[in-house]
LUMVO-234129 format. One line per field, with one value per residue (C-alpha): residue number from 1; residue in one letter; x, y, z. Coordinates in steps of 0.25 Angstrom, whole numbers, plus 5000, padded with zeros to 4 digits. Each point is the difference from the previous one (the first is absolute). Example, Ala and Ser with C-alpha at 12.3 -4.5 7.8 and 13.67 -1.06 7.14 Angstrom:
<recs>
i	c(1	2)
aa	c(A	S)
c1	c(5049	5006)
c2	c(4982	5014)
c3	c(5031	4998)
</recs>
This chain:
<recs>
i	c(1	2	3	4	5	6	7	8	9	10	11	12	13	14	15	16	17	18	19	20	21	22	23	24	25	26	27	28	29	30	31	32	33	34	35	36	37	38	39	40	41	42	43	44	45	46	47	48	49	50	51	52	53	54	55	56	57	58	59	60	61	62	63	64	65	66	67	68	69	70	71	72	73	74	75	76	77	78	79	80	81	82	83	84	85	86	87	88	89	90	91	92	93	94	95	96	97	98	99	100	101	102	103	104	105	106	107	108	109	110	111	112	113	114	115	116	117	118	119	120	121	122	123	124	125	126	127	128	129	130	131	132	133	134	135	136	137	138	139	140	141	142	143	144	145	146	147	148	149	150	151	152	153	154	155	156	157	158	159	160	161	162	163	164	165	166	167	168	169	170	171	172	173	174	175	176	177	178	179	180	181	182	183	184	185	186	187	188	189	190	191	192	193	194	195	196	197	198	199	200	201	202	203	204	205	206	207	208	209	210	211	212	213	214	215	216	217	218	219	220	221	222	223	224	225	226	227	228	229	230	231	232	233	234	235	236	237	238	239	240	241	242	243	244	245	246	247	248	249	250	251	252	253	254	255	256	257	258	259	260	261	262	263	264	265	266	267	268	269	270	271	272	273	274	275	276	277	278	279	280	281	282	283	284	285	286	287	288	289	290	291	292	293	294	295	296	297	298	299	300	301	302	303	304	305	306	307	308	309	310	311	312	313	314	315	316	317	318	319	320	321	322	323	324	325	326	327	328	329	330	331	332	333	334	335	336	337	338	339	340	341	342	343	344	345	346	347	348	349	350	351	352	353	354	355	356	357	358	359	360	361	362	363	364	365	366	367	368	369	370	371	372	373	374	375	376	377	378	379	380	381	382	383	384	385	386	387	388	389	390	391	392	393	394	395	396	397	398	399	400	401	402	403	404	405	406	407	408	409	410	411	412	413	414	415	416	417	418	419	420	421	422	423	424	425	426	427	428	429	430	431	432	433	434	435	436	437	438	439	440	441	442	443	444	445	446	447	448	449	450	451	452	453	454	455	456	457	458	459	460	461	462	463	464	465	466	467	468	469	470	471	472	473	474	475	476	477	478	479	480	481	482	483	484	485	486	487	488	489	490	491	492	493	494	495	496	497	498	499	500	501	502	503	504	505	506	507	508	509	510	511	512	513	514	515	516	517	518	519	520	521	522	523	524	525	526	527	528	529	530	531	532	533	534	535	536	537	538	539	540	541	542	543	544	545	546	547	548	549	550	551	552	553	554	555	556	557	558	559	560	561	562	563	564	565	566	567	568	569	570	571	572	573	574	575	576	577	578	579	580	581	582	583	584	585	586	587	588	589	590	591	592	593	594	595	596	597	598	599	600	601	602	603	604	605	606	607	608	609	610	611	612	613	614	615	616	617	618	619	620	621	622	623	624	625	626	627	628	629	630	631	632	633	634	635	636	637	638	639	640	641	642	643	644	645	646	647	648	649	650	651	652	653	654	655	656	657	658	659	660	661	662	663	664	665	666	667	668	669	670	671	672	673	674	675	676	677	678	679	680	681	682	683	684	685	686	687	688	689	690	691	692	693	694	695	696	697	698	699	700	701	702	703	704	705	706	707	708	709	710	711	712	713	714	715	716	717	718	719	720	721	722	723	724	725	726	727	728	729	730	731	732	733	734	735	736	737	738	739	740	741	742	743	744	745	746	747	748	749)
aa	c(M	Q	H	S	L	A	N	L	T	P	L	V	Q	E	I	S	D	A	E	N	A	V	A	A	M	Q	T	I	V	A	R	L	S	D	L	M	E	V	P	V	C	S	L	Y	L	K	S	P	S	R	A	Q	L	I	L	A	A	T	Q	G	L	S	Q	S	A	V	G	K	I	R	L	N	P	E	E	G	L	V	G	T	V	A	A	T	K	N	L	L	N	L	E	D	A	S	L	H	E	K	F	R	L	F	P	D	A	E	E	T	P	Y	R	Q	F	M	A	V	P	L	I	H	L	R	Q	L	V	G	V	I	V	I	Q	G	T	K	R	A	P	F	S	P	E	A	E	A	F	L	V	T	V	A	S	Q	L	A	A	T	L	N	A	I	Q	K	S	G	D	W	M	P	R	R	R	P	G	K	L	Y	K	R	Y	D	G	I	S	G	S	T	G	V	A	V	G	Q	L	T	Q	L	N	S	Q	V	D	L	K	A	S	L	P	K	K	A	D	D	I	Q	E	E	L	E	R	F	H	H	A	L	E	G	A	I	A	E	V	E	Q	G	E	A	R	I	E	K	D	L	P	E	D	I	A	S	L	F	T	V	Y	R	M	M	L	A	S	P	E	L	S	A	N	V	I	T	L	I	E	K	G	N	T	A	I	W	S	V	R	K	A	A	L	D	H	A	A	V	F	E	A	S	E	D	P	Y	M	Q	A	R	A	E	D	V	R	N	I	A	I	K	L	I	N	Q	M	L	R	K	K	R	L	R	E	P	P	K	D	T	A	I	I	L	A	G	D	L	I	S	I	T	D	L	S	D	F	D	K	D	Q	L	V	G	I	I	C	R	S	G	S	A	L	S	H	T	A	I	V	A	N	A	L	G	I	P	A	V	M	G	V	T	E	L	D	I	E	R	Y	S	G	Q	T	V	I	I	D	G	N	S	G	F	V	I	A	S	P	P	K	E	M	T	R	E	Y	R	Q	I	K	R	N	E	E	K	F	N	S	Q	L	A	Q	L	K	D	L	P	A	E	T	D	D	G	F	H	V	T	L	L	T	N	T	G	L	L	A	D	V	S	P	G	L	V	N	G	A	E	G	V	G	L	Y	R	S	E	I	P	F	M	V	H	D	G	F	P	T	E	D	E	Q	Y	R	V	Y	K	Q	V	I	D	A	Y	Y	P	R	P	V	S	M	R	T	L	D	I	G	G	D	K	Q	L	P	Y	Y	E	I	K	E	E	N	P	Y	L	G	W	R	G	I	R	F	T	L	D	N	T	A	L	Q	I	T	Q	L	R	A	M	V	R	A	G	H	G	R	E	N	L	Q	I	I	V	P	M	V	S	R	I	D	E	I	K	A	L	R	A	L	L	D	Q	V	L	K	D	L	H	N	E	G	K	Q	A	T	A	P	K	L	G	I	M	I	E	V	P	A	A	I	L	L	L	E	K	A	A	P	Y	I	D	F	V	S	V	G	T	N	D	L	A	Q	Y	L	L	A	V	D	R	N	N	P	K	V	S	R	L	F	D	P	L	H	P	A	V	L	S	A	L	E	M	I	Q	A	R	C	K	T	L	N	L	P	I	S	L	C	G	E	M	A	A	D	P	A	A	V	L	L	L	I	A	M	G	F	D	R	L	S	L	S	A	H	R	I	P	M	I	K	W	V	I	R	N	T	S	R	K	D	L	E	K	L	L	I	K	A	Q	K	A	E	D	E	S	E	I	R	R	M	T	K	R	K	L	K	T	L	G	L)
c1	c(4981	5015	5005	5014	5010	5009	4992	5005	5014	4996	4990	5011	5008	4989	4998	5015	5000	4988	5003	4995	4991	4987	5004	5005	4987	4992	5009	4997	4985	5000	5008	4993	4987	5005	5007	4987	4991	4991	4994	5004	5013	5003	5011	4998	5012	5000	5003	5014	4995	4986	4994	4990	5001	4999	4997	5014	4997	4990	4997	4985	4994	4999	5014	4993	4998	5016	5004	4986	4995	5005	4997	5003	5004	4988	4992	4995	5005	5014	5001	4996	5011	5010	4995	5000	5012	4993	4994	4986	4994	4986	4990	4991	5007	4986	4995	5011	4997	5012	4997	5000	4997	5008	4991	5011	5009	4990	5001	4985	5000	5011	4997	5012	5010	5013	5010	5013	5008	5014	5009	5015	5008	4987	4995	4988	5003	4987	4990	4999	4986	4994	4985	4992	4986	4998	4991	5011	5012	5014	5006	5011	5010	4997	5000	5014	5005	4996	5005	5014	5000	4996	5012	5009	4996	4999	5014	4999	4987	5005	5011	4990	4990	5011	5005	4986	5002	4987	4992	4990	5005	4989	5008	5012	5004	5002	5007	5013	5008	5008	5011	5006	5015	5011	5005	5015	5002	4990	4992	4990	5001	4992	5006	5000	5003	5012	5003	5014	5003	5011	4992	5005	4991	5011	4990	4996	5006	5013	5008	5009	5009	5012	5005	5014	5005	5011	4991	4991	5012	5004	4985	5000	5013	4995	4987	5008	5009	4987	4992	5012	5001	4985	5001	5012	4993	4987	5008	5007	4986	4994	5011	4999	4986	5003	5008	5014	4997	4986	5007	5009	4989	5004	5013	4992	4995	5014	5005	4989	5003	5015	4997	5009	4989	4990	5009	5005	4986	4995	5013	4998	4986	5004	5012	4989	4994	4990	4997	5005	4986	4995	5013	4999	4985	5003	5012	4992	4987	5008	5008	4987	4993	5010	4996	4985	5000	5003	4989	5007	4994	5014	5006	4988	5002	5015	4994	4994	5015	5004	4988	5003	5014	4995	4990	5011	5009	4989	4996	5014	5000	4986	5004	4987	4998	4996	4990	4989	5004	4989	4999	5010	4990	4991	5000	5003	4996	5010	4993	5006	5001	5013	5007	5015	5007	5007	4986	4997	5012	4994	4991	5002	4996	4990	4993	5000	4989	4996	5004	4991	5006	4991	5010	5011	4999	5002	5014	5005	5011	4990	4991	5013	5004	4985	5000	5013	4995	4987	4992	4988	5000	4990	5006	4993	4988	4998	4986	5003	5000	5011	4998	4985	5003	5013	4999	4988	4999	5002	5001	5010	4998	5013	4995	4989	5006	4990	4999	4988	4998	4992	4996	4989	5004	4994	5009	5012	4998	4999	5013	5008	4995	5004	5014	5002	4996	5010	5011	4998	5000	5013	5007	4997	5005	5013	5002	4999	5013	5009	4989	4998	4988	4994	4986	4994	5002	5015	5000	5011	5000	5013	4997	5009	5000	5000	5010	5007	5007	5011	4992	4989	5009	4997	4985	5001	5010	4993	4987	5006	5002	5007	5007	4997	4990	5000	5011	4996	5013	4994	5003	5015	4996	4989	5008	5011	5001	5006	5002	5007	5014	5003	5007	4989	4990	5009	5001	4985	4997	5011	4994	4987	5006	5009	4988	4992	5011	4998	4986	4997	4999	4993	5003	4992	5007	4997	4985	5000	4991	4989	4993	5013	5007	5014	5003	5011	4994	4986	4992	4986	4990	4985	4999	5011	4994	5002	5013	5015	5002	5007	5008	4996	5007	5012	5003	4999	5010	5010	5011	4991	4996	5014	5004	4989	5002	5015	4997	4990	5009	5012	4991	4995	5014	5004	4986	4993	4986	4998	4989	4996	4986	4997	4987	4990	5004	4991	5009	5010	5011	4999	5004	5011	5006	5000	5006	5011	5003	5002	5009	5008	5001	5005	5011	5004	5002	5008	5009	5002	5005	4987	4993	4986	4989	4988	4987	4987	4992	4985	4989	4988	4987	4992	4996	4990	5008	5011	4990	4998	5015	5004	5004	5009	5006	5003	5014	5005	4996	5001	4987	4988	4994	4986	4997	4985	4998	5004	4995	4986	5000	5004	4990	4988	5004	4999	5009	4999	5004	4989	4988	4990	5003	5009	4988	5000	5014	5001	5010	4989	4993	4997	5009	5012	4998	4999	5013	5007	4995	5005	5014	5002	4996	5009	5012	4998	5000	5013	5006	5002	5000	4990	4997	4989	5002	4990	4988	4994	5011	4996	4985	4995	4988	5009	5011	4989	4998	5015	5003	4989	5006	5014	5008	5010	5009	4993	5007	4993	5002	5007	4990	4989	5009	4995	4986	5001	5009	4988	4990	5009	5002	4986	4994	5002	5003	4990	4989	5004	5000	4985	4999	5007	4990	4989	5007	5003	4984	4998	4997	5006	5010	4989	4995	5014	5003	4988	5005	5014	4994	4992	5012	5008	4990	4999	5015	4998	5006)
c2	c(4755	4998	5014	4998	5007	4988	4994	5009	4994	4986	5006	5008	4988	4992	5011	5000	4985	5000	4995	5012	5013	4993	4990	5011	5007	4988	4997	5014	4999	4986	5003	5013	4993	4991	5010	5009	4989	5004	4992	5010	5008	5006	5007	5011	5006	5012	4997	5004	5006	5005	5006	4988	4991	4986	4988	4993	4990	4995	4990	4998	5006	4992	4998	5002	5015	5002	5009	5003	5010	5013	5013	5015	5010	5003	4989	4991	4999	4995	5012	5009	4996	5001	5014	5005	4992	4998	4987	4996	4992	4996	4992	4998	5003	4999	5012	5009	5009	4996	4985	4991	4986	4990	4987	4992	5002	4993	5011	5000	4995	5010	5013	5004	5007	5007	5005	5006	5007	4995	5012	5000	5012	5009	4991	4991	4986	4994	4997	4988	4996	4991	4996	4992	4996	5008	5013	5008	5008	4993	5003	5011	4990	4993	5013	5004	4986	5001	5014	4995	4988	5009	5009	4989	4993	5012	5000	4985	5002	5012	4991	4990	5011	5006	4987	4997	4985	4999	5006	4991	4996	5003	5001	4991	5004	5014	4999	5007	5004	5012	5000	5013	5002	5011	5005	4995	5004	5007	4995	4989	4986	4988	4986	4986	5000	4991	4996	5001	4986	5003	5007	4997	5005	5005	5001	4985	4991	4993	4988	5007	4990	4994	4986	5003	5014	4999	4995	5012	5009	4994	5000	5015	5003	4992	5008	5013	4996	4996	5013	5009	4992	5001	5015	5001	4992	5009	5012	4994	4998	5013	5011	5003	5005	5009	5013	4997	5004	4993	4988	5002	4997	4985	5005	5004	4985	4995	5009	4996	4985	5002	5009	4995	5004	4991	4988	5003	5000	4988	4992	5004	4995	4987	4998	5001	4987	5006	4995	5009	5003	5004	5009	5007	5003	5005	5009	5006	5003	5006	5009	5003	5004	5012	5006	4997	5007	5013	5010	5004	4991	5000	4993	4991	4996	4995	4989	4994	4998	4993	4990	4998	4996	4990	4994	4998	4993	4991	4997	4995	4991	4995	4999	5006	5004	5014	5000	4992	5001	5008	4999	5009	5008	5003	5014	4997	5008	4994	4999	4996	5004	5006	5001	5003	5007	4987	4994	5010	4996	4986	5007	5007	5015	4998	4989	5005	5011	5002	4996	4998	4999	4996	5008	5010	5015	5011	5002	4986	4996	4992	5012	5008	4990	4998	5015	5000	4988	5008	4988	5003	4995	5000	4997	4996	4993	4992	4994	4994	4985	4998	4985	5001	5009	4994	4998	5009	5014	5012	5015	5008	5015	5006	5014	4998	4988	4989	4986	4994	4985	4993	5013	4999	5002	5014	5005	4992	5008	5013	4998	4996	5013	5008	4993	5005	5014	5000	4995	5012	5009	4994	5003	5014	5000	4994	5012	5010	4995	5011	5011	5009	4998	5014	5005	5007	5013	4998	4995	4990	4988	4993	4985	4992	4986	4992	4989	4991	4988	5002	4991	5010	5011	4997	5001	5015	5003	4992	5007	5014	5003	5014	4995	4992	5007	4990	4989	4991	4997	4990	4988	4998	5000	4990	4990	4998	4993	5012	5015	5002	5006	5014	4994	4990	5012	5009	4989	4999	5015	5003	4991	5007	5014	4997	4993	5013	5010	5012	4998	5003	4988	5003	4989	4999	4997	4987	4999	4988	5000	4992	4997	4997	4989	4995	4986	5003	5012	4997	5012	4997	5011	5000	5011	5000	5011	5010	4994	4998	5002	5008	5012	4996	4987	5004	5012	4991	4991	5011	4991	4993	5013	5005	4988	5001	5015	4997	4990	5009	5012	4991	4994	5014	5006	5003	4999	5012	4994	4995	5005	4994	5000	4998	4992	5002	5013	5007	5009	5011	4994	4987	5008	5008	4987	4994	5012	5000	4986	5002	5012	4991	4989	5010	5005	4986	4996	5012	4998	4985	5005	4996	5009	5003	5010	5005	4994	5008	4996	4998	4995	4991	5006	4988	5004	5012	5007	5002	5009	5010	5000	5004	5014	4996	4989	5008	5005	4986	4993	5002	4993	4991	4988	4996	4986	4999	4986	5002	5015	4995	4989	5009	5011	4990	4992	4987	4988	4997	4986	4997	4994	5005	5015	5000	5004	5013	5003	5008	5011	5008	5002	5015	5002	4994	5009	5012	4996	4998	5014	5006	4993	5005	5014	5001	4994	5010	5011	4995	4997	4985	4990	4990	4986	4990	4985	4988	4994	5014	5003	4987	5003	5007	5006	5005	5006	5009	5007	5000	5007	5010	5003	5002	4987	4999	4989	4986	4987	4987	4985	4999	4993	5011	5011	4999	5000	5012	5007	4998	5006	5012	5002	4999	5011	5014	5006	5011	4990	4992	5012	5001	4985	5003	5011	4990	4989	5010	5001	4985	4994	4986	4993	4992	5013	5004	4987	5001	5014	4995	4988	5009	5008	4988	4995	5013	4999	4986	4992)
c3	c(5263	5000	5000	5005	4991	5002	4989	4990	5000	4995	4990	4994	4999	4994	4989	4997	4998	4990	4986	4993	5002	4999	5011	5009	4999	5003	5012	5005	4999	5006	5012	5003	4999	5010	5009	5000	5002	4988	4989	4989	4997	4986	4994	4989	4992	4992	4985	4996	4987	5004	5012	5003	5012	4997	5009	5000	5011	5010	5011	5002	4987	4987	4993	4986	5004	5001	4989	4995	5011	4996	5007	4996	5011	5009	4994	5011	5014	4995	4990	5011	5009	4989	4996	5015	5004	5013	5007	5001	5011	4998	5008	4988	4986	4993	5007	4995	4988	4992	5002	4987	5000	4991	4999	4993	5012	5009	5011	5004	5014	5005	5007	5008	4992	5002	4989	5002	4989	4996	4998	4997	4999	4999	4988	5001	4998	5002	5011	5010	5004	5011	5001	5011	5003	5013	5001	5006	4996	5003	5013	5002	5002	4987	4993	5006	4996	4985	4999	5005	4991	4988	5003	5001	4988	4991	4995	4996	4993	4993	4993	4996	4995	4992	4994	4994	5002	5007	4989	4992	4986	4990	4987	5000	4986	5003	5014	5003	5012	5004	5010	5005	5002	4998	4987	4999	4985	4992	4987	4997	4995	4996	5001	5006	5015	5002	5014	5006	5005	5009	5011	5015	5011	5010	5011	4999	5011	4995	5006	5010	5006	4992	5000	4994	5002	4990	4990	5002	4998	4987	4996	5003	4992	4988	5000	5001	4988	4992	5003	4996	4987	4998	5001	4991	4989	5002	4998	4987	4994	5003	5001	4985	5002	5012	5002	5006	5014	5000	4997	5011	5009	4998	5007	5012	5001	4998	5011	5009	4998	5002	5012	5012	5010	4993	5000	5014	5006	4992	5004	5015	5000	4993	5010	5011	4995	4990	4985	4989	4995	5013	5003	4986	5003	5014	4996	4989	5007	5011	4991	4991	5013	5002	4987	5002	5013	4992	4998	4986	4989	4993	5012	5001	4986	5003	5008	4988	4994	5013	4999	4985	5004	5010	4991	4989	5011	5005	4985	4998	5012	4996	4985	4995	4986	4999	4989	4993	4986	4992	4985	4993	4992	5012	5006	5015	5012	5011	5014	5013	5015	4997	4987	4999	4989	4996	4998	4990	4992	4996	4990	4987	5001	4990	5007	5014	4999	5015	5014	5013	5014	5012	5008	4997	4998	4989	5005	4998	4991	4992	4998	4996	4989	4995	4998	4993	4991	4998	5006	5008	5014	5012	5014	5013	4994	5013	4997	4986	5000	4990	4999	4997	4988	4995	4985	4998	4994	5009	4998	5009	5001	5005	4999	5011	5006	4999	4993	4993	4999	4990	4992	4990	4985	4999	5012	4994	4987	5007	5008	4987	4994	5013	4999	4986	5004	5011	4992	4991	5013	5006	4987	5002	5014	4996	4991	5012	5007	4996	4999	5012	5010	4996	5000	4987	5007	5004	5014	5001	5010	5004	5001	5009	5004	5013	5002	5010	4994	4990	4990	5000	4994	4986	4999	5004	4989	4990	5003	5000	5014	5003	5012	5013	5009	5011	5002	5012	5007	5009	4990	5003	5015	4998	4992	5010	5013	5006	4998	4986	5001	4994	4988	4997	5000	4992	4989	4999	5001	4989	4990	5001	5000	4988	4992	5001	4998	4997	5004	5015	5010	5013	5011	5012	5013	5007	5002	5010	5012	5006	4987	4993	5007	4998	5002	5009	5008	5005	5004	5007	5002	5003	4990	4990	4991	5011	5005	4999	4985	4989	5005	5015	4998	4993	5009	5012	4993	4996	4996	4990	4994	4999	4993	4990	4997	4998	4990	4992	5000	4995	4989	4996	4998	4986	4995	5008	4998	5014	5008	5014	5006	5015	5002	5011	5005	5010	5008	4997	5009	4991	4988	5007	5006	4986	4994	5011	4998	4985	5002	5010	4989	4990	5009	5004	4986	4996	5013	4995	4986	4993	4990	5004	4995	5008	4994	5001	5012	5000	5009	4997	5004	5005	5014	5000	5011	4989	4992	5011	5003	4985	5003	5012	4992	4988	5004	5002	4988	4985	4995	5004	4995	5003	5004	4997	5004	5015	5000	4996	5010	5011	4996	4999	5011	4991	5000	4985	5002	5010	4992	5010	4996	4988	4991	5008	4995	4987	4997	4993	5013	5001	5013	4993	4988	5009	5007	4987	4995	5013	4999	4985	5004	5012	4992	4989	5010	5007	4986	5004	4988	5002	4994	5003	5001	5003	4994	4996	4990	4992	5001	4987	5008	5011	4990	4994	5013	5004	4987	5003	5014	4993	5003	4990	5005	5001	5004	4997	4996	4987	4992	5003	4994	4985	5004	5009	4990	4990	5009	5003	4985	4996	5009	5004	5014	4998	4998	5012	5009	4997	5004	5013	5003	4999	5008	5011	5002	5001	5013	4998	4991	4993	4994	4996	4994	4991	4995	4997	4993	4991	4997	4996	4991	4993	4998	4994	5011)
</recs>
């Protein structure tokens, strides 16, 4: 037997080259049959919708049995392996008590039997089986090899198993397919999938070397002018349907296109002998990588804007028409890899009923505009074959974040009714804007918003935000080719502070470190999450910290609504050092004859050590803000961006809830005002428990404010305290989620 693990590499390559799921599985069984020198190799996969194991591919048995042999857990030898998640290696399968013969499979002559479970992230994917004619168990070497192969192929087969593409098609008239993604804008819609025709694969290889540098420079400048004109035309078409500051997102695109840094980088690459298209792609991907390296989802979403700008420029150079014109009376669901805000402007608001992006996030500007227009959007639908379903009816569910292709009529009717119900509910939410977020028994919650770009100011105000709970100051640093000056920062900060006056604005000092790279200041670390970031980085770069503090203090003067938050604090000397720098800044500004008012100073509680240091930190701070995303990540030792363990990340984990109760109790004793930001503040289930704990200041994404306000106004803290007592007794987050889901259902959500 050819048991060398070197054989795995070509096997994996053959699988990736297969045309489809069926071909990939057939490749696996054929190659393993050859490598193991056995007459039979079979692959059973677990049905995506039922617990049955189905023969999905075989080499050696009858092909007519594929899709027909179905086993329940513990049924037959294969079912036994699935139930126990343990291998079987038998010299004569027919002698085993669980043996079951399938005459249609033509397996009579085979006695040797070995089956290994396929397990991915603790979940059973299927079972792989080899059979032979000898009267002896397979060797330990063969056993070890098959176990290794199974562990290596489990992830690949998991993707195939979940897709359902391998399943036998029994009732073609009732087939439909669901594709999971991320909710970008809530709501449901039914319409004709319309493919955006101007898609450019920025990762595909492009011609690099230019024949005429001057010609390429002219080509780039013409594309730049054309893209700016395209943005301006799109803004003119759509601005009447948008709030003023949402419409200003088009200004962001214009600013990015007119950015000296973008032009300089592209021109430099062209002058080195590269084509304009290649240079635009290279400059954009390098800049986007800076944002993508961030742990912060908001920062990652800015990479989408950069890629959209690159696609616009390349389309100008390729002279691609953006759309295949649909009939004007057709309800459209626009689909593409990336969709920019200018693409949305090609349709009347009444015709465009939904948006699907194969990439992108809930924090993208496309999602922000979709929310403002009231258009459901699902982002990150990576598995959807847009071309295959172009022109067909699809359903999008922006509440749960999935797409249904080719739905049956009954399902379509049901979703149209859901849409009518939601329209009535949304009209109720809109009426809550100027009402307080207060429970039935009088517990008031201040709802603040998270922001970072000037163009993101409006959604918070439109949705009734009572201030900014978290302003991410990294953006001005990430869009430059060098550290921004004090005056550049001052102008940006002042616009935010003025826009929200007299509401409070909490600005976080620069949270740059190993996981948030600057294009001009690279930091390489083996473990960036435990490295040089947040307050550690800025204290070690004192001049940089002083410049930022000066800009913030100057911007806040005369408004008196500025608060400064320090991220990633884990030591008392860090707080004292930052307080000393702030005092120095105030003194220097006064000596320079500039007016300055001391802002309140707070710390982010993200590192667990900060919880235990609260009593010692209290004399040096005015408030605290809990960053639940990082706090949960550090408490659970789970990287939420790592697909192998991300399922273990849940802020409703009992340990996280216990930590939050501890923080709330200590802050109350110390008379320290406390707010909470992060995904928990936007999660209705979490908010129920946070209110019970006594959290009365939540900072969340602007578009979630109406929903959270509705939840707060439709319950009482007294009832939620009873729910919290039950949650405290739960052993895991799944049990807690079930409790909160039942409660939300009783509220009518």
